[in-house]
N, C-alpha and C positions, 0 to 999 in steps of 0.2 A: 504493501499499500505505500511506504514512505518513497519508493522508487518512482512509482507512479504519479504521486503527488509532485514528486521533483521534476519530473518530465512535463508535467502539465505549468505548472510554473515556470520553468526553463521556456516551453515553447511558447506562452504567453510573452515572455519578456522580448523575445526576438520578433514577435508581430507587432509589439509596442513599438519596438525600433524601426521597423520595417513603416508604420504609419507615421512615423516622426521623420523620415528620411525626403530631405528635398529633392527636387527633380535633377538637380546636379550632382548628387552623391549618389554612385553605383550602389545599386542594392543589391549584386550578386554574393559578396562577401557575408553579408547579414542572411541571404537566404540559403546559401550552402551550410552555414552555422545552424540554422532553423533545421533544416531536413537531417542535417548529422545529428543534433540532439533527439530529433523525433523518431530516428532509422529504425531503433528495438522496435517500438510499436507499429511501425508502417511494416516492419517486416513481418509481424504478428499477424497484423491486418491481412497483408497479401496471402499468407498462408491459410486463414480461416478462411478467407473468400474462397480461394481457388479449392482446396479439400471440400467446403461444404458446399458451397453454390457452382462450382465448376470441376465435379470430380473426375470427369472424363478426361480432361486435361492433365489431371494428376496422376492417373493410371498409365499403365503399358498400352499400347506402344510410343505414347507422347511423352510422360513422365515429366511435364513442367514442373520446375521447383519454384517455391517462393523466392528464393534468391533471382533469379531469371524477372520474374514479374516484378520485383523491388526495383532490379536495375531501370526497367522500362517506366515504371512509375517515378522515381526520380529524374529521370530527364524529363518527363511529362510536367512534373512539379515546378523544376527549374524553370522552364519557359512559361508555365501558368504564373507563376507566382512575380513575374514582370509585369503582368500585365493586371492581375487579381490581387488585391492585398485582404485578406482575412483579418478581420480585427479581433478575434478571440479563438480558441482551442478549439472549439465546437465547429466554428466556420472552416478552420484549416483542415481537420480529420474528415469534414465534409466531402471538401474539395479533393483531399485525397482518396477518400471510396469513389468518388465521382470517376477519377482517372484509372484506379483501378479495373472498374467495372468495363470502362472502354479499353483497357489494355486488353484483358482478358478477353471480351468481345471480339476485338481486333485479332487475337491469338488464332480466335476460333474459327474466323472468316479465311484467315490463311490457310487454315487445315481443311476447311470446306474444300479449296480451290484446288489445293494440292494432292487432296486424297484421291487415289485410284477410283475408277467408278465402282470397282469390285467391293471396297470397302465401306461403301457409303450405303450397302445393303446389309451389313453384318450387324447384328443385333445391339451393340454398343455404341452404334454410331446415330446421330441424330437424323430425322429424316431430310433429302434433298430439299424439299421445301421451305427448311429453315435455314435462311441465308445470314442470320445474325449471330448463331451459335450451334454447338453440337450437345446442347441440353435437351434432356427428352420433353416431349409436349406437356406433359405434368408439371417437369422442373421449371419449366418456363413460365408455365401458368402461375405457380407459386412465386417466381421472383417479379412477376408482371404484377400479381397481387400485392405483394409487399410495395411495390413502388406507387401502387395506387392509394395506399393507406393516406390518411390525414396528415399533415406534415408533422403533428406533435407524436403521434402514433407511432409513425415511420421512424421517425427520431429516434425514440424509446427503443422499438424493436431494433434498429440499426445497432445502435451502441451496446446493447444486452444481447442479442443472438448473432449478430452479425462479427462487431468488434468485440465480443466475449468480455467487456468490462463488468466488472462487479456494479450491483446497484449503488453503493455511495460513490464509485469513482462516475458513473453515468449522470447521479444526480446532480454531484459537484459539477460536471462538465455542463450539465444545461442549466444550472442554477436554480434548480427547484427541490422540494423535499423529496425522500426517498418515497413516501406515500403516494405523491404525486406521480414521481415516475412510474411507480407500480400498476396504478391506476390507469395511466395511457397504455401500458406495455398491455395490460388484459384486455382494454378495450380494443388493441389492435389487434390481439389474439383472435378474439371474438369475431372482430371483422372479416379477419382471415380464414376463418371456420365458416362463415357464413357464405365468404366466396368459392371455397372450396370443398364444400360439403360432397361434392358429387365424387371426388376422387377418392382411390381404393383408401382404407383404414391406414396400409402401411406408408401411404404417402403424405395423408392430410397432417398427423402427429406433429411431422419437422417443422411444419409452418406454424405452428401455434404452442405447444409446449416444448419442445425440444429443440435446439440450433440447428440451423440449416446444416 
């Protein structure tokens, strides 16, 4: 807990520095220091998203590793932070999450284009009709349902279920009480259950009671 608190405080400090920079002062040194300080949490987020939300990319024969995802995400963040300036830790990790999803979707698209036609008919590969990822139709529905949640519910679900933060960490990042966080999370879970009620029992629980 102390380490996470220290990371949060350090990241906020670098974000404050970025906000105070004038146009004449180069931002790259502060941006690089910011990402270097956040890299352990970014690595955890990359691994969590890869394994839970894009499992086919993590398994043979693809075997993408979190380090590969992180390297590309860092490049994306270096460019993005020259134009976009998050003002708090919450916004920074939301930006990182967005670029992780874009990077993983790009990886899946490249695999779709490079895979031999015969491989597209194997059971573990998504239908060729899916141009945006190799996720199964049910997995894509789950992710789309999460994206469609109201902002506060999606934010709570993302921090707890996707980023794997503890409730105290997530509540502190959002600036709300733990009870408020739990209420938002439960409401989000109920909305997901309603949207995904027709899925098989073995598929619907990860979108509600268990992490993806």
